[in-house]
N, C-alpha and C positions, 0 to 999 in steps of 0.2 A: 515404366520403371516400377520396381516393386515398392511396397509401402515401407516407411521407415521402421526399423527394428533396432531397439537398443538392448544388447545382450545382458546388460546389468540391471534391467528393469526390475526383476524380482528382488535383487539385492537392494536396490534403491527403495522399493516398497517396504522391505523388511526394516531397513535403517530408519525410514520415516515412522514406521509403527513403533520402533524402539524409542525414537525421539519423542513421539506423542505420549508414550507410556511414562517416560522419564518426566516430561512436563506435567503430566497428571499427578505423578508422585510428588513433584516439587510443589504443586498447588496444594496438595493435601498437607504437606509439611507446613506450608505457610499458614494454612487454615488452623492447624494444630498450634502453631506459634501464637496466633492471634487469640485463640481460646485460652492458652496458658497465660498470656499476658493479662487477659481479662480476669482470670482466676487470681493471679497475683495482686492485681489492682483491688479486687473484691476483698481479699484477705487483708491487705493494707488498710482498706477503708474500715473493715470490721475491727481491726486492731486499734485504729485511732478512736473509733466510736466507743469501744469497750474501755479503752484507756481513759477517755474523757469521762465516761460514766463512773469509773472507779474513783477518779479524782473528785468528782461531784459528790459521790456517796461518802467518800472519806471526810469531806468537809462537813457533811451533815452528821456523820458519825455512823459507824458500822462495826459489826463484830469481827473478830479475828478470823473466824471460819468463813465469813462472807468475803473478806479480803483475800483469803487463801483461795477461795473458789474463783474469784475474778482473776487473780494472778495465775492460777493453774490454766484457766481458759485462755488468757493472753499468751501464756507460754505455748500452749497447743497451737494457737494461731500462728505464732512465730515459727514453730517447727513445721507446720504445714506450708507456710510461705517459703521457708528455706528449701523444703523438698520440691516445691513447685518451681523455684528458681533453678534447681538442679535439673529438673525436667526441661525447663526452657533452655538451659545451656546445652543439653544434649540435642534438643531440637535444632538449635542454631548450628551446631556442628553437623547434624544431618543435612540441614539446608545448604550449608557450604559444600559438603560432599556431593549432594545432588546437583548443585549448580555446576560443579566441575564436570560431572557426568553428562549433564545437558550440553555444556560447551563442547565436550569431546564428541558427543553424538551429532551435534549440529555441524561440527567440522567435517566429520565423515560424510554426512549427508550432503553437505555443500560441495565437497570434492567430487562426489559421484554426479551431482546435478550439473556441475561445471563440465564434467566429461560428457554428460548427455547433451548439453548445449553445444559443445564443440562437434560432437558426432552429428547432431541435427543440422548444424551450419554446413558441415561437409556434405551431408545428404542433400540439403537445399542447393548447394553449389553444383553438385553433380546432376541433380535434377534439372537445374537451369541449363547446364551445358548440353545435356541430352536433348532437351526441348529445342535449344538453338540448333543443334545438329539436325534434328528432325525437320525443323523449319527450312534450314538450308537445303537439305536433300529434297524436300517437297518443292521448293522454289526452283531448284535445279531441274527436277523432273518436269515441272510445268514448262520451263523454258525449252528444255530439249524436245518436249512434245510439240511446242509451238514452232520450233525450228524445223522439225520433221514435217509438220503439216504444211509449212511454207515451201518446202522443197518439192 
C-alpha cells in the first residue's frame, strides 16, 4: 500500500507557522509590558524620592527658585508616568487582541490536525485490512498448494 499522504499538509504547515509567529509577537508584547511596568515603577520611585527630598529640604529651608525647580521636576516625572501608563494601556489592548488572534489560529490549526488524525486512522485501518487480506490470500495459496501436492 502506498505511503500516507495528507493533502492539507502544506496548509497545516502554513497555519502552524502563522501560529508560531503570533505566539512570538505575543511574547514580544508581554516583554514590552514588563519593561513598561518597570519604567512606571522606576518613575514612581523617583517621584517618591524627589518628593521626600523636597519635604526634607523645605524643613531645612530653601529658596523659592529651588522649590520651583523641584516642583517642575516632580511635574515632569508625573507627566512621564502618565504617558508611560498610556503606553502600558495600549500594550494591554494589543496583548488582548493578540491573544484572540492566537486562539483563533490555534483553533484553525487544531481542526486541521484533527482532520489529519482522522485521515491517518483511516489509513491505518485500511492498511491493516489490506495486510489481513494479503495474509488470508497467502494462507489460502499455501493450503491450496499443499492440497495439490497431496493429490
